[in-house]
Backbone bond lengths (Angstrom), bond angles and torsions (degrees), N, CA, C in turn:
res aa  C-N    CA-C-N  psi(-1)  N-CA   C-N-CA  omega(-1)  CA-C   N-CA-C  phi
1 M - - - 1.451 - - 1.507 110.91 -
2 R 1.326 119.37 -27.34 1.446 121.05 -177.74 1.529 111.68 -70.72
3 R 1.389 116.47 -35.53 1.463 117.97 -177.25 1.541 112.09 -66.38
4 P 1.325 120.26 -45.67 1.481 118.02 176.28 1.515 112.95 -61.91
5 F 1.297 118.10 -37.69 1.462 120.64 -179.38 1.513 110.67 -66.11
6 A 1.373 115.32 -40.20 1.464 118.73 178.72 1.514 110.98 -66.96
7 A 1.326 116.40 -37.93 1.481 118.88 177.77 1.505 111.73 -64.18
8 A 1.323 116.73 -36.12 1.470 119.71 178.59 1.506 111.42 -66.00
9 L 1.341 117.15 -39.73 1.453 119.63 178.66 1.523 111.26 -64.67
10 I 1.341 116.14 -36.75 1.467 119.15 179.74 1.526 110.72 -70.49
11 A 1.345 118.80 -35.23 1.485 121.91 -177.33 1.513 113.24 -78.38
12 A 1.325 118.92 -20.31 1.478 121.32 -176.10 1.510 112.64 -60.94
13 P 1.381 118.81 -46.84 1.476 116.42 177.75 1.507 113.06 -60.36
14 A 1.332 116.89 -37.15 1.474 119.02 178.73 1.505 112.07 -62.69
15 L 1.332 117.94 -37.61 1.468 120.75 177.79 1.515 111.37 -66.91
16 L 1.337 116.86 -39.36 1.463 119.89 179.37 1.512 111.40 -64.60
17 I 1.349 115.64 -37.23 1.470 119.17 179.28 1.514 110.60 -69.96
18 A 1.318 118.59 -35.49 1.470 122.10 -177.38 1.504 113.02 -78.64
19 T 1.319 121.11 -16.23 1.472 123.41 -175.52 1.513 112.85 -60.84
20 P 1.359 122.02 -44.44 1.464 119.66 177.67 1.497 112.99 -59.32
21 A 1.311 118.21 -36.87 1.461 119.92 178.60 1.502 111.52 -64.10
22 L 1.313 119.21 -35.85 1.456 122.13 176.87 1.505 110.77 -66.60
23 A 1.349 119.20 -36.81 1.452 122.15 -178.58 1.507 111.64 -71.49
24 Q 1.300 120.74 -29.84 1.452 123.31 -177.71 1.513 112.23 -68.71
25 D 1.393 117.14 -37.79 1.463 119.85 -178.58 1.504 108.39 -140.66
26 A 1.282 117.65 82.07 1.460 122.00 -179.16 1.507 111.82 -76.55
27 T 1.313 118.01 -10.95 1.460 120.83 -177.38 1.518 112.71 -83.71
28 D 1.350 118.46 -14.79 1.475 121.33 -178.14 1.509 108.64 -91.79
29 P 1.327 119.98 114.39 1.467 121.03 -177.34 1.515 112.80 -67.54
30 H 1.330 118.51 -17.34 1.464 121.58 -179.32 1.514 112.06 -106.59
31 A 1.341 116.75 15.03 1.457 118.23 -175.47 1.511 111.57 -65.72
32 G 1.328 118.68 -32.99 1.465 121.21 -177.19 1.516 114.17 -90.65
33 M 1.296 119.03 5.15 1.468 121.81 -177.53 1.515 110.06 -92.25
34 D 1.334 115.39 136.11 1.461 121.53 177.10 1.522 107.99 -94.52
35 H 1.354 116.29 101.85 1.468 120.47 -178.27 1.520 112.27 -79.81
36 G 1.333 115.85 -10.97 1.470 117.35 -179.37 1.511 112.79 -71.62
37 S 1.320 118.22 -29.57 1.470 121.40 -178.12 1.519 113.03 -92.46
38 M 1.353 115.31 -0.22 1.464 117.99 -178.54 1.520 109.64 -83.19
39 N 1.349 115.15 138.41 1.467 121.70 -179.87 1.523 108.64 -92.08
40 M 1.355 116.61 109.57 1.457 122.33 -178.28 1.519 113.20 -94.74
41 S 1.351 117.07 3.37 1.469 118.92 -173.85 1.505 112.67 -68.42
42 G 1.300 116.94 -23.10 1.460 119.23 -178.29 1.501 114.48 -86.94
43 M 1.340 117.27 -1.71 1.467 120.72 -176.72 1.514 109.85 -91.53
44 D 1.336 116.94 132.83 1.459 123.08 -177.71 1.521 109.33 -99.32
45 H 1.354 116.93 109.32 1.476 122.72 179.09 1.513 112.61 -101.39
46 S 1.361 116.35 10.52 1.463 118.20 -175.77 1.521 112.81 -67.86
47 G 1.324 117.40 -26.73 1.477 119.89 -179.06 1.515 114.13 -88.52
48 T 1.317 116.19 0.69 1.475 119.38 -178.03 1.514 110.14 -87.77
49 D 1.334 116.43 129.49 1.470 121.57 179.31 1.517 108.42 -90.93
50 H 1.345 114.63 110.99 1.471 119.47 -179.67 1.517 112.45 -92.82
51 A 1.330 117.42 3.97 1.479 117.93 -175.54 1.519 112.36 -67.89
52 G 1.342 116.78 -35.82 1.474 118.88 -177.47 1.503 114.18 -92.93
53 M 1.319 116.20 6.29 1.460 119.06 -178.20 1.516 110.09 -91.31
54 D 1.354 115.34 134.71 1.475 121.35 178.43 1.509 108.07 -90.30
55 M 1.362 116.25 103.93 1.453 121.71 -175.86 1.519 112.14 -93.67
56 S 1.372 116.80 9.84 1.469 118.49 -175.99 1.511 113.47 -77.88
57 G 1.325 117.13 -8.36 1.461 119.24 -179.03 1.512 111.46 91.91
58 P 1.278 117.34 161.15 1.477 121.05 -177.68 1.517 112.28 -66.96
59 E 1.327 114.23 144.32 1.467 119.68 176.25 1.526 109.54 -69.63
60 P 1.280 118.60 141.49 1.480 119.59 177.56 1.516 110.76 -65.15
61 D 1.305 114.71 142.97 1.465 120.91 179.61 1.525 110.08 -69.93
62 A 1.360 115.18 153.07 1.470 118.86 179.89 1.508 111.29 -60.73
63 A 1.349 115.53 -35.48 1.463 118.52 179.58 1.515 110.81 -66.03
64 D 1.424 115.52 -34.47 1.455 118.62 178.86 1.515 111.17 -70.07
65 E 1.359 116.48 -35.07 1.452 119.07 179.21 1.517 111.44 -64.44
66 G 1.343 115.14 -36.26 1.463 118.27 -178.43 1.503 113.42 -82.57
67 A 1.351 116.71 -7.09 1.459 118.62 -176.66 1.510 111.15 -65.13
68 E 1.375 116.10 -39.50 1.449 118.54 -178.59 1.525 110.95 -71.74
69 S 1.336 115.35 -38.49 1.461 118.05 -176.79 1.508 112.42 -67.34
70 T 1.340 117.25 -27.77 1.466 118.61 -179.26 1.508 111.93 -67.42
71 A 1.325 116.10 -20.91 1.456 118.35 -179.85 1.512 111.52 -69.64
72 V 1.333 117.73 -26.66 1.457 120.83 -178.67 1.517 111.42 -114.07
73 A 1.344 117.06 1.93 1.464 119.10 -178.55 1.516 110.13 -75.75
74 E 1.345 115.32 169.48 1.455 120.94 177.29 1.510 109.61 -67.77
75 P 1.323 117.89 160.45 1.466 119.85 176.44 1.513 110.88 -56.36
76 A 1.347 114.61 155.57 1.469 119.85 -176.09 1.512 112.02 -61.29
77 A 1.349 117.33 -29.31 1.464 119.57 -178.13 1.508 112.18 -64.88
78 H 1.348 117.37 -24.20 1.461 121.06 -178.57 1.514 111.79 -108.91
79 A 1.362 116.86 11.91 1.460 118.91 -175.33 1.513 112.10 -64.20
80 G 1.355 118.64 -30.71 1.458 120.88 -177.15 1.506 114.02 -94.70
81 H 1.337 117.01 3.90 1.453 120.35 -177.22 1.508 109.80 -94.79
82 N 1.328 115.27 126.26 1.453 120.56 176.66 1.517 108.46 -115.11
83 A 1.284 117.39 133.23 1.459 120.95 179.55 1.520 109.58 -64.59
84 A 1.352 116.14 127.47 1.461 120.40 -178.34 1.514 110.02 -72.67
85 S 1.294 115.14 137.53 1.453 119.35 177.90 1.517 109.44 -78.68
86 P 1.324 118.36 147.66 1.466 120.17 179.85 1.517 111.31 -62.28
87 P 1.358 117.16 146.49 1.473 119.32 -178.60 1.517 111.28 -63.80
88 S 1.285 114.11 142.71 1.453 119.89 177.80 1.520 109.92 -90.05
89 A 1.305 116.09 172.13 1.466 120.61 179.77 1.513 111.61 -62.71
90 A 1.336 116.45 -30.38 1.468 119.68 -179.76 1.521 111.87 -70.21
91 D 1.374 116.76 -24.98 1.457 119.68 -179.43 1.519 112.93 -82.88
92 T 1.316 118.96 -16.68 1.462 122.47 -177.07 1.521 109.81 -84.31
93 P 1.354 117.99 124.32 1.471 119.01 -179.92 1.516 110.86 -66.53
94 G 1.278 115.49 145.37 1.451 120.40 -179.92 1.515 112.30 -84.86
95 N 1.313 116.87 169.26 1.457 122.61 178.52 1.518 111.93 -119.59
96 A 1.296 115.49 24.64 1.459 119.17 178.42 1.524 109.98 -70.31
97 P 1.335 118.61 143.59 1.470 120.21 179.47 1.516 111.30 -64.91
98 P 1.335 116.88 151.62 1.469 118.94 179.64 1.516 110.59 -68.19
99 P 1.291 117.04 158.31 1.468 119.37 178.75 1.521 110.28 -65.53
100 P 1.322 117.84 150.67 1.471 120.46 -179.08 1.521 111.94 -64.95
101 V 1.328 114.65 151.13 1.459 120.10 177.80 1.530 108.75 -71.44
102 P 1.307 117.99 129.92 1.474 118.95 -179.24 1.527 111.18 -61.39
103 A 1.322 114.85 130.84 1.459 119.98 179.12 1.521 112.72 -102.99
104 D 1.299 117.25 -6.62 1.454 119.34 -179.63 1.524 109.96 -87.82
105 M 1.309 115.83 161.03 1.458 122.78 179.08 1.521 108.98 -120.41
106 A 1.313 114.81 146.14 1.463 118.74 -177.20 1.525 111.51 -61.75
107 A 1.341 116.18 -31.55 1.468 118.84 -177.63 1.516 112.62 -69.31
108 E 1.355 117.66 -14.16 1.459 119.58 178.86 1.528 111.88 -66.13
109 A 1.295 116.61 -13.96 1.470 118.34 175.14 1.518 111.57 -69.14
110 F 1.340 117.04 -17.39 1.465 120.78 -177.13 1.528 112.60 -121.38
111 Y 1.367 118.32 -22.90 1.461 121.46 -177.11 1.523 109.55 -129.95
112 P 1.335 117.68 150.12 1.466 120.33 176.81 1.531 110.87 -65.27
113 R 1.341 116.48 156.08 1.465 121.08 -178.31 1.529 111.47 -61.77
114 A 1.320 118.64 -38.09 1.465 120.86 -179.18 1.525 110.98 -60.90
115 V 1.320 117.25 -40.09 1.464 120.71 178.63 1.520 110.22 -65.90
116 M 1.315 117.30 -43.47 1.454 120.91 179.97 1.523 111.48 -65.58
117 Q 1.350 117.57 -36.17 1.457 120.08 -179.93 1.521 111.31 -66.68
118 R 1.329 117.66 -38.95 1.464 120.35 176.78 1.524 110.49 -63.28
119 S 1.319 116.84 -40.76 1.459 120.04 178.57 1.528 111.14 -65.52
120 L 1.335 116.37 -39.46 1.464 119.98 179.28 1.524 111.11 -65.91
121 N 1.320 117.83 -42.36 1.467 120.93 178.42 1.524 111.32 -62.20
122 A 1.330 117.11 -39.76 1.464 120.30 178.44 1.527 110.94 -65.28
123 T 1.328 116.88 -38.64 1.468 120.06 178.82 1.519 111.22 -65.11
124 L 1.340 117.36 -43.35 1.462 120.66 179.19 1.523 111.36 -64.29
125 A 1.332 116.97 -37.72 1.464 119.92 178.98 1.521 111.33 -65.45
126 E 1.323 116.96 -39.16 1.463 119.92 179.65 1.525 112.42 -69.78
127 M 1.323 116.49 -27.48 1.460 119.80 -177.59 1.525 112.96 -83.41
128 R 1.318 119.05 -10.44 1.460 120.76 -179.52 1.515 110.53 -67.17
129 F 1.350 114.34 135.01 1.458 120.14 178.38 1.522 109.95 -84.09
130 R 1.315 116.44 139.15 1.457 121.70 173.87 1.520 107.73 -150.01
131 G 1.324 114.89 132.60 1.458 119.26 -178.04 1.511 111.03 -164.73
132 S 1.315 116.15 -168.12 1.464 122.07 -179.56 1.519 108.32 -155.08
133 A 1.321 116.31 158.41 1.462 121.16 179.78 1.517 109.25 -165.27
134 V 1.316 114.87 156.12 1.462 123.01 169.82 1.521 106.41 -116.55
135 Q 1.317 116.35 125.15 1.462 121.88 -175.23 1.522 109.29 -128.16
136 V 1.324 116.12 119.32 1.464 122.37 177.19 1.523 106.94 -108.33
137 D 1.327 116.40 107.18 1.465 120.50 -178.12 1.523 112.00 -78.68
138 Q 1.331 116.99 -33.08 1.466 120.85 -178.86 1.530 109.51 -140.47
139 L 1.296 115.29 126.29 1.460 122.83 168.66 1.522 104.77 -142.75
140 E 1.344 116.23 98.27 1.457 119.11 -164.19 1.523 113.08 -138.23
141 Y 1.301 112.36 155.98 1.467 123.30 171.66 1.521 107.72 -99.50
142 R 1.349 115.94 133.81 1.458 120.99 -179.05 1.526 109.52 -119.60
143 A 1.312 115.00 124.28 1.468 121.34 179.08 1.518 108.68 -108.48
144 N 1.342 116.13 124.01 1.456 120.35 175.63 1.525 109.79 -136.14
145 N 1.309 118.66 -150.56 1.459 121.88 -171.59 1.530 112.18 -68.49
146 G 1.315 116.12 75.31 1.455 120.11 174.61 1.507 114.91 70.17
147 K 1.316 118.38 6.46 1.456 121.69 -179.10 1.522 107.78 -131.26
148 D 1.313 114.87 80.05 1.458 119.41 -175.09 1.524 110.46 -70.69
149 G 1.312 113.93 149.41 1.451 118.54 -177.70 1.515 111.86 -144.32
150 Y 1.309 115.16 -160.69 1.464 122.14 -175.91 1.523 109.12 -147.52
151 G 1.297 114.97 164.37 1.455 121.85 174.42 1.516 109.45 -152.61
152 F 1.312 116.18 148.72 1.466 120.47 178.61 1.522 109.23 -150.66
153 E 1.324 114.85 152.62 1.463 121.77 178.36 1.517 108.59 -161.10
154 G 1.336 116.28 137.01 1.454 119.83 179.65 1.511 111.30 -176.95
155 M 1.329 115.28 -170.08 1.458 120.60 -179.42 1.519 109.64 -161.69
156 A 1.329 114.34 161.33 1.460 123.08 170.77 1.522 106.88 -128.00
157 W 1.310 116.58 135.65 1.454 118.84 -176.64 1.522 111.31 -137.78
158 Y 1.338 113.12 157.56 1.459 121.25 174.82 1.523 107.39 -142.96
159 G 1.335 116.28 135.27 1.453 119.57 177.22 1.504 111.91 150.65
160 G 1.322 114.92 -158.69 1.454 121.42 -177.32 1.508 111.53 -117.00
161 D 1.333 114.89 -161.56 1.451 119.24 -178.66 1.520 112.71 -83.19
162 I 1.331 118.46 -7.67 1.461 121.84 177.89 1.520 111.14 -105.26
163 D 1.313 117.70 -47.66 1.467 122.33 -177.85 1.520 109.73 -127.55
164 R 1.339 114.95 138.93 1.463 120.83 178.20 1.525 109.95 -143.50
165 A 1.319 114.47 146.19 1.462 121.63 168.90 1.523 107.38 -100.03
166 V 1.341 116.51 128.83 1.461 121.32 -171.89 1.518 109.54 -127.66
167 L 1.327 116.09 131.08 1.464 123.37 170.29 1.522 107.63 -108.83
168 G 1.323 116.48 118.46 1.455 121.08 -178.25 1.518 111.34 -110.12
169 F 1.324 116.04 151.19 1.467 121.28 177.40 1.525 108.79 -143.43
170 R 1.326 114.55 146.37 1.462 120.49 -176.27 1.521 108.63 -162.28
171 G 1.331 116.41 140.42 1.459 119.19 178.66 1.510 112.07 -170.82
172 E 1.332 115.18 169.50 1.455 122.36 177.04 1.516 108.59 -160.21
173 G 1.318 115.12 159.58 1.460 119.77 179.70 1.511 110.52 175.49
174 A 1.316 114.74 -174.27 1.466 122.01 178.17 1.519 108.53 -107.50
175 F 1.327 115.91 147.83 1.461 120.35 -179.66 1.531 109.87 -62.84
176 G 1.352 115.58 136.91 1.456 121.09 178.53 1.503 114.25 82.89
177 E 1.318 118.55 4.49 1.461 121.83 -179.62 1.526 110.19 -127.49
178 T 1.336 114.62 166.75 1.457 119.56 175.23 1.525 109.43 -65.19
179 P 1.327 118.51 139.05 1.468 119.37 179.38 1.527 111.49 -53.16
180 E 1.309 114.58 133.58 1.463 119.34 179.18 1.521 111.03 -65.29
181 T 1.309 116.34 -45.01 1.465 121.66 174.77 1.520 108.72 -137.51
182 L 1.328 115.21 144.97 1.456 121.88 175.50 1.523 107.11 -147.95
183 E 1.316 116.26 117.22 1.456 122.02 -177.38 1.525 109.66 -119.23
184 L 1.333 115.33 128.11 1.458 122.67 174.77 1.522 107.69 -121.95
185 S 1.315 116.82 132.97 1.463 119.94 -176.53 1.519 110.45 -137.74
186 G 1.317 114.23 150.70 1.459 121.93 172.64 1.520 108.57 -130.96
187 T 1.310 117.13 120.34 1.464 120.50 -175.03 1.524 110.90 -134.63
188 W 1.311 113.74 155.68 1.458 122.13 169.06 1.520 107.18 -105.69
189 R 1.307 116.44 127.41 1.459 121.66 -179.22 1.520 109.32 -113.40
190 H 1.303 113.99 128.33 1.467 120.78 -179.15 1.524 108.95 -123.56
191 A 1.330 116.38 129.36 1.459 121.20 -179.24 1.524 110.14 -72.81
192 L 1.332 115.93 119.73 1.456 120.96 175.96 1.523 111.45 -80.58
193 D 1.308 116.36 -34.90 1.457 123.86 177.55 1.524 106.25 -160.50
194 P 1.313 119.47 -174.33 1.469 118.75 -179.42 1.522 114.49 -63.30
195 W 1.343 118.53 -9.98 1.463 119.57 -171.76 1.529 114.09 -114.77
196 Y 1.322 118.95 -26.78 1.460 120.33 -171.40 1.525 111.24 -129.49
197 N 1.355 114.68 147.49 1.460 122.84 178.21 1.525 109.76 -120.40
198 L 1.315 115.55 142.80 1.457 122.19 171.85 1.517 108.89 -90.43
199 Q 1.341 116.95 139.59 1.464 122.52 179.21 1.529 109.46 -118.00
200 L 1.312 115.92 130.82 1.464 122.61 173.89 1.519 107.75 -137.20
201 G 1.341 117.32 132.12 1.462 117.90 -179.74 1.513 113.38 172.17
202 L 1.325 114.49 -157.89 1.463 123.35 -177.68 1.519 109.63 -127.17
203 R 1.350 115.19 152.59 1.465 121.25 174.71 1.519 108.81 -135.19
204 Q 1.318 115.17 133.34 1.463 121.75 178.12 1.523 108.64 -112.19
205 D 1.343 116.13 123.49 1.463 121.74 178.68 1.520 109.56 -101.63
206 L 1.326 115.47 126.38 1.455 123.04 175.66 1.528 107.69 -121.84
207 G 1.288 117.79 168.66 1.461 119.68 178.04 1.506 111.37 145.23
208 T 1.335 115.20 -150.87 1.463 120.08 -175.58 1.519 112.35 -74.30
209 G 1.333 119.20 -28.77 1.454 121.82 -178.59 1.510 112.20 -93.68
210 P 1.349 116.25 -174.04 1.457 120.34 177.06 1.528 110.92 -61.31
211 D 1.318 114.90 147.33 1.457 119.43 179.53 1.529 110.03 -73.39
212 R 1.312 114.91 149.97 1.456 121.26 177.72 1.523 108.63 -137.37
213 T 1.337 115.25 142.31 1.457 121.80 173.44 1.522 108.05 -116.34
214 Y 1.316 115.58 130.34 1.462 120.71 -175.81 1.521 110.34 -121.20
215 A 1.316 115.64 141.05 1.464 121.41 162.60 1.524 106.78 -90.32
216 L 1.307 116.41 135.05 1.470 118.79 -175.64 1.519 111.22 -128.89
217 I 1.300 113.68 148.90 1.455 123.15 169.99 1.523 106.60 -135.38
218 G 1.299 115.78 137.35 1.460 118.06 -176.10 1.509 112.14 -158.12
219 I 1.296 114.03 178.64 1.458 122.01 177.27 1.519 108.06 -142.83
220 E 1.303 115.48 141.26 1.455 121.39 177.97 1.520 108.22 -140.45
221 G 1.315 115.70 156.77 1.453 117.83 178.19 1.508 112.61 169.29
222 L 1.312 113.64 -166.89 1.460 121.97 -177.48 1.518 108.44 -112.17
223 A 1.341 115.58 111.13 1.458 122.02 -179.95 1.528 109.80 -86.51
224 P 1.338 117.51 170.14 1.470 119.16 175.28 1.523 112.28 -54.43
225 Y 1.322 115.07 154.52 1.467 124.24 -176.42 1.528 111.51 66.26
226 W 1.336 117.31 26.20 1.457 123.45 174.25 1.529 111.78 59.08
227 L 1.322 116.55 41.30 1.457 121.65 176.43 1.526 108.82 -95.89
228 E 1.326 116.22 123.17 1.459 121.44 176.19 1.528 107.92 -87.71
229 V 1.330 116.30 113.24 1.458 121.53 -175.04 1.524 109.75 -112.57
230 D 1.333 114.58 152.67 1.465 121.06 -178.17 1.520 107.70 -152.53
231 G 1.327 116.96 129.66 1.459 121.70 177.58 1.516 110.66 -140.06
232 Q 1.341 116.22 137.94 1.466 121.17 -178.17 1.523 109.90 -137.51
233 L 1.326 114.92 142.73 1.461 122.97 172.06 1.520 107.26 -116.50
234 L 1.363 116.54 129.64 1.468 120.78 -171.72 1.526 110.61 -125.27
235 L 1.330 115.46 138.68 1.457 123.17 175.65 1.519 107.97 -124.70
236 S 1.355 117.15 119.71 1.467 120.99 -174.33 1.524 111.17 -86.72
237 N 1.331 115.13 169.00 1.459 121.25 177.44 1.526 111.97 -70.44
238 K 1.345 117.49 -8.39 1.458 122.52 176.16 1.530 111.93 -101.59
239 G 1.315 116.15 2.88 1.459 119.91 -179.67 1.514 114.44 89.91
240 D 1.324 118.33 5.83 1.465 120.63 179.03 1.530 109.76 -76.29
241 V 1.312 115.36 141.87 1.463 121.28 177.50 1.525 108.28 -118.69
242 R 1.307 114.91 124.84 1.466 121.32 179.28 1.527 109.09 -134.27
243 A 1.326 115.11 168.48 1.465 120.55 179.53 1.517 108.76 -146.93
244 R 1.315 114.54 156.31 1.470 121.37 178.61 1.529 108.20 -144.30
245 A 1.329 115.51 140.05 1.468 121.21 177.38 1.515 108.67 -139.66
246 G 1.312 115.75 141.27 1.460 120.29 -179.51 1.513 111.63 -144.94
247 V 1.320 115.24 156.78 1.459 121.83 177.75 1.518 108.30 -145.76
248 A 1.315 116.69 140.91 1.467 122.63 179.13 1.519 108.39 -148.96
249 T 1.321 115.68 160.23 1.457 121.14 176.51 1.512 109.43 -151.80
250 N 1.309 116.30 160.15 1.465 122.86 178.29 1.520 109.14 -111.88
251 L 1.322 116.44 119.36 1.459 122.71 178.29 1.517 107.82 -104.53
252 R 1.308 116.12 107.85 1.460 121.17 -175.16 1.526 109.64 -82.44
253 I 1.337 116.02 113.85 1.455 121.95 177.70 1.523 109.72 -84.00
254 T 1.312 116.55 -47.62 1.459 122.61 170.66 1.523 106.91 -131.01
255 N 1.331 116.63 -173.47 1.462 119.15 179.10 1.523 112.27 -63.33
256 R 1.325 117.65 -25.40 1.464 120.91 -176.59 1.525 113.47 -117.34
257 L 1.323 117.89 -22.78 1.463 121.96 -177.46 1.522 108.90 -94.29
258 I 1.336 116.52 119.75 1.465 121.72 -172.06 1.522 109.12 -132.84
259 L 1.328 115.81 132.27 1.463 122.57 174.90 1.522 108.44 -102.26
260 E 1.343 115.32 128.20 1.464 120.46 -178.61 1.530 110.14 -120.26
261 P 1.333 119.11 97.97 1.463 120.77 170.68 1.530 110.10 -81.86
262 E 1.322 115.38 148.99 1.466 120.27 -176.01 1.523 109.36 -148.07
263 A 1.323 116.26 143.88 1.464 122.56 177.27 1.522 108.69 -136.91
264 E 1.332 115.29 144.07 1.467 120.67 -179.50 1.520 108.94 -148.77
265 I 1.323 115.91 143.28 1.460 121.16 179.78 1.523 109.01 -137.18
266 D 1.350 116.12 140.14 1.461 123.18 178.03 1.525 108.99 -112.88
267 L 1.337 114.98 146.14 1.458 121.52 -176.01 1.521 109.01 -136.96
268 A 1.340 116.37 137.58 1.462 122.17 175.44 1.526 108.70 -117.96
269 F 1.338 116.36 138.67 1.457 120.42 -176.74 1.528 112.81 -93.96
270 Q 1.320 117.27 -4.65 1.460 121.24 174.15 1.524 108.85 -157.79
271 D 1.325 115.92 167.22 1.464 120.37 178.32 1.526 109.75 -69.28
272 I 1.340 114.95 137.27 1.468 121.31 175.94 1.530 106.17 -128.88
273 P 1.313 118.22 79.83 1.478 120.06 -174.16 1.522 113.38 -64.71
274 E 1.333 118.82 -25.50 1.462 120.52 -179.10 1.523 112.53 -60.47
275 I 1.316 116.61 -30.89 1.466 119.97 179.52 1.532 110.99 -117.27
276 A 1.331 116.06 21.40 1.469 122.92 174.06 1.530 112.26 56.60
277 I 1.324 115.30 49.29 1.461 120.98 177.59 1.524 108.06 -126.68
278 A 1.329 116.38 132.67 1.458 122.43 177.74 1.523 109.42 -105.66
279 S 1.323 115.11 160.05 1.462 119.23 -179.25 1.528 110.52 -67.04
280 G 1.301 115.00 151.06 1.459 120.69 -178.49 1.518 111.01 105.88
281 L 1.314 115.17 -160.07 1.458 119.90 177.52 1.520 109.27 -66.57
282 E 1.314 115.45 124.60 1.466 120.94 -174.36 1.520 111.70 -89.61
283 K 1.322 117.72 -56.31 1.460 121.55 179.79 1.519 109.75 -159.61
284 I 1.327 114.45 163.74 1.456 121.97 177.55 1.516 108.46 -133.28
285 E 1.304 115.94 142.34 1.468 122.16 177.88 1.526 108.90 -127.23
286 L 1.326 115.55 131.87 1.460 122.46 175.32 1.516 108.26 -126.99
287 S 1.308 116.56 138.86 1.463 120.04 -179.78 1.519 109.65 -152.04
288 A 1.316 114.39 159.66 1.468 121.96 174.50 1.516 107.27 -145.83
289 R 1.317 116.06 128.19 1.465 121.60 -177.68 1.525 109.46 -128.55
290 L 1.310 114.72 131.42 1.465 121.92 178.91 1.521 107.76 -107.14
291 R 1.328 116.71 114.37 1.460 120.32 -175.70 1.523 110.77 -117.99
292 Y 1.315 113.65 155.31 1.465 121.43 176.42 1.518 107.20 -118.29
293 E 1.316 116.75 114.08 1.461 121.83 -175.77 1.523 110.29 -88.54
294 F 1.332 115.89 103.42 1.459 118.81 170.53 1.523 110.16 -66.26
295 S 1.320 115.19 -32.92 1.460 122.78 173.66 1.517 106.43 -157.60
296 G 1.322 115.68 177.01 1.450 118.17 176.83 1.511 113.61 -69.50
297 M 1.332 117.64 -7.31 1.464 122.23 -177.11 1.521 113.32 -105.13
298 F 1.327 117.78 -8.99 1.462 118.98 -175.83 1.524 109.48 -152.11
299 A 1.353 115.81 128.95 1.465 120.05 -179.06 1.527 109.67 -155.67
300 P 1.326 119.15 111.00 1.466 120.93 171.20 1.527 109.91 -75.53
301 Y 1.334 115.88 157.57 1.461 119.00 -177.96 1.528 110.78 -152.64
302 V 1.322 114.40 162.33 1.466 123.79 170.78 1.522 106.51 -130.80
303 G 1.331 115.60 156.78 1.458 117.26 -178.93 1.512 112.28 -175.18
304 V 1.318 114.42 -169.38 1.460 122.52 178.83 1.525 107.64 -134.39
305 F 1.340 115.77 143.44 1.457 122.58 -176.29 1.526 108.24 -130.92
306 W 1.334 116.44 129.44 1.467 121.63 179.52 1.518 108.86 -128.60
307 E 1.329 115.60 131.15 1.461 121.86 179.90 1.519 108.88 -131.08
308 R 1.333 116.04 137.88 1.461 120.20 -177.95 1.522 109.47 -143.82
309 K 1.346 115.81 125.54 1.456 120.41 173.19 1.525 108.87 -82.08
310 L 1.323 116.16 146.92 1.456 121.34 -170.91 1.521 111.50 -120.90
311 G 1.328 115.28 157.21 1.453 122.00 171.86 1.515 113.70 58.88
312 D 1.332 114.34 -140.54 1.464 120.20 -178.92 1.519 112.01 -69.11
313 T 1.325 117.82 -22.75 1.466 119.53 175.24 1.520 110.35 -63.58
314 A 1.326 118.12 -38.83 1.467 121.39 175.47 1.523 110.70 -65.12
315 R 1.323 117.50 -38.23 1.470 120.27 178.51 1.526 111.08 -64.55
316 L 1.337 116.67 -41.10 1.461 119.60 177.95 1.527 111.16 -64.53
317 A 1.325 117.70 -37.36 1.466 120.75 178.48 1.527 110.80 -64.91
318 R 1.312 117.77 -41.56 1.470 119.98 178.51 1.518 110.71 -66.21
319 A 1.329 117.30 -35.69 1.464 120.10 178.89 1.520 111.69 -64.39
320 Q 1.323 117.72 -26.52 1.463 121.98 178.03 1.521 112.23 -92.41
321 G 1.333 116.91 8.35 1.460 120.55 178.44 1.509 114.55 81.19
322 E 1.296 117.67 16.66 1.462 121.45 179.19 1.527 109.88 -104.55
323 G 1.296 115.92 157.23 1.455 120.36 175.64 1.517 111.50 -80.11
324 A 1.333 115.09 154.77 1.461 119.26 -179.88 1.517 112.25 -85.12
325 G 1.325 117.66 -19.25 1.458 119.42 -178.21 1.511 111.86 -151.75
326 T 1.307 115.80 156.33 1.463 122.00 178.26 1.526 109.35 -141.61
327 V 1.329 114.33 150.55 1.459 122.04 173.16 1.517 107.29 -125.43
328 S 1.317 117.01 129.24 1.462 121.19 -176.19 1.520 110.17 -131.69
329 A 1.323 114.94 143.23 1.462 121.09 167.16 1.521 107.49 -87.76
330 A 1.303 116.83 136.90 1.466 121.06 -173.71 1.519 110.51 -124.02
331 A 1.319 114.35 146.27 1.463 122.21 173.44 1.518 106.96 -145.23
332 G 1.305 116.53 131.27 1.452 118.54 -176.31 1.508 112.45 -164.94
333 V 1.320 114.12 -160.59 1.450 120.76 -176.10 1.520 108.48 -142.77
334 R 1.308 114.86 148.72 1.463 123.25 176.62 1.521 107.18 -123.48
335 F 1.337 116.95 131.49 1.461 119.34 -176.64 1.516 110.25 -152.67
336 A 1.313 115.14 167.27 1.458 122.31 178.48 1.519 108.69 -152.38
337 F 1.325 115.51 152.92 1.468 121.18 175.99 1.514 109.76 -155.77
């Protein structure tokens, strides 16, 4: 019993020394075997064919090949960055002019150019739009401080999409009294581009004060964000110079319910005491109308209208016993035919 116990004591240190080697490669079944003490002299290798055996050793793993290169490679943060090569001449866009627009027509292979030009002119003439309409934008009742009134604005036109003759009318007042203002205008409108029209014509002012006739030049159109803009410069037969500018837009709440806010300002370049107007900003008008379009030709509406005279024009109005501003509730109809 003593000899086995002594052998165990002698083998214990050897096992402790071999344990780390077992932990490093537990997958190798022969990792713990000492091949140096094994006697191979009794083994017969004469029948073993070594011709098909690859004795060159295992190929290094791809990860092992890259292990050395990582020591001198760029930091990992820049591993995916490749320096861009300078642009070549082929990558640079040229500045050559575009090719000319072809002026020939395929039909010229069968017909002379003069014949084709006559046909083209006839086609363009037939495609020109020409029509007429009467459009009343405002025909309304205005209720304010016990002095109810009315307002109207509209136009009638005849022409095409390039040139039109336009008769405009506009006025306001109190029921049972002479209209406070009444404006009649005749203008020629010429399309400058798809968005803006030039206005040239005359305007006749009637009402409670002296009559005035104005020559006018203006521009109207559709600005960005769907703003309908209008500006006019007027020169009267008495030498008075005035101006007017307005802006409006349509805010579609539903397909038929539309809110239309509008702003307008009048300006005088000198005092006109005959009609109680002072130089500078004359008056401002703000309104908002909510309409319901049964069709594009008929739409009732309700709204609010605010008017305020400014500066010395307001002072002149007070001196005549008039108010400088009014607020009215409005109800009316908009139609065209």
